[in-house]
C-alpha positions in Angstrom: 99.0 36.3 96.6 96.5 34.3 94.6 97.3 33.3 91.1 93.9 34.5 89.8 93.7 36.4 86.6 91.9 39.6 86.0 90.8 40.9 82.6 90.2 44.1 80.7 87.5 45.0 78.2 90.3 45.1 75.6 91.0 41.4 76.2 94.3 41.5 78.1 94.8 39.5 81.3 96.8 40.5 84.3 98.1 38.4 87.1 99.4 40.1 90.2 102.6 38.4 91.5 102.6 40.7 94.6 101.3 44.1 95.5 103.5 46.0 93.0 104.4 43.4 90.3 102.2 41.8 87.7 102.4 39.8 84.5 100.3 40.8 81.4 99.2 38.9 78.4 96.2 38.6 76.1 93.2 36.4 76.7 92.4 33.1 75.1 89.4 34.7 73.5 91.7 37.4 72.0 94.2 34.9 70.5 91.4 32.8 69.0 89.8 35.9 67.4 93.2 37.0 66.0 94.1 33.6 64.6 97.6 32.3 64.1 100.0 34.8 65.5 103.2 35.3 63.5 104.9 38.3 65.2 105.0 40.1 68.5 106.5 43.5 69.2 107.4 44.0 72.9 108.7 47.0 74.8 112.2 47.0 76.3 113.0 46.3 79.9 112.9 49.6 81.8 110.3 51.1 79.5 107.3 52.8 81.1 103.8 51.5 80.4 100.6 53.4 81.1 97.2 52.1 82.1 94.9 52.1 79.0 97.7 52.8 76.5 99.2 50.3 74.0 102.5 48.7 75.0 102.9 45.9 72.4 101.6 44.7 69.0 100.6 41.2 67.9 100.5 40.4 64.2 98.4 37.6 62.9 97.8 36.5 59.3 94.7 38.7 59.5 95.8 41.9 61.1 98.1 43.8 63.5 96.6 44.6 66.9 97.6 46.7 69.8 98.0 45.2 73.2 97.0 47.6 76.0 98.4 47.8 79.5 96.0 47.4 82.3 98.4 49.2 84.7 100.9 52.0 84.9 104.4 50.9 85.8 107.9 49.9 84.6 108.7 46.9 82.4 110.7 44.6 84.7 111.0 41.7 82.2 109.8 40.6 78.8 109.0 37.1 77.7 111.7 36.7 75.1 110.4 33.3 74.1 107.5 35.0 72.3 109.9 36.9 70.0 111.0 33.7 68.4 107.8 31.7 69.0 104.7 33.9 68.9 102.6 30.8 68.3 103.1 30.0 72.1 100.3 32.6 72.6 98.0 30.5 70.5 99.0 27.3 72.3 98.4 28.7 75.8 97.4 32.3 76.1 97.3 32.3 79.9 100.8 30.9 80.1 102.3 33.2 77.4 102.8 36.4 79.4 104.2 39.3 77.4 105.7 41.6 80.1 106.2 41.7 83.8 105.5 45.2 85.3 106.8 46.6 88.6 106.2 49.8 90.5 102.5 49.6 89.6 100.8 53.0 90.4 97.5 53.0 88.5 95.2 50.5 86.8 92.2 50.5 84.5 89.0 48.9 85.7 89.7 45.1 85.9 87.1 42.4 85.4 86.9 39.1 87.3 86.9 36.0 85.2 83.1 35.7 85.5 82.6 39.4 84.5 85.0 38.9 81.5 83.2 35.7 80.4 79.9 37.6 80.5 81.4 40.3 78.4 82.6 38.0 75.6 79.4 36.1 75.5 77.4 39.2 74.8 
């Protein structure tokens, strides 16, 4: 599987690890718009997530924002480092994955990197 990233119109990224497992985070654009992140609220392992529905919250000094799942599935793992160091998202948004989802059954329309870059330039 390629290590390419796909994006959503709500500024999440998804990276498929194989046919049924993926990692999800927020885009670099999203973290720069939010500013310094001070808190992340993540689901529990084993929780279900639904495509297009919020699964986490990020809190910056400006606001609290929902993070939406691009896919339907089950939370296989959470990135516990973010709970203690939400600023990792500001340092490297593409490396700071929030959750790993397995048993993927549905997904929202995903954008390629070029399509996403066109969207945020508008």
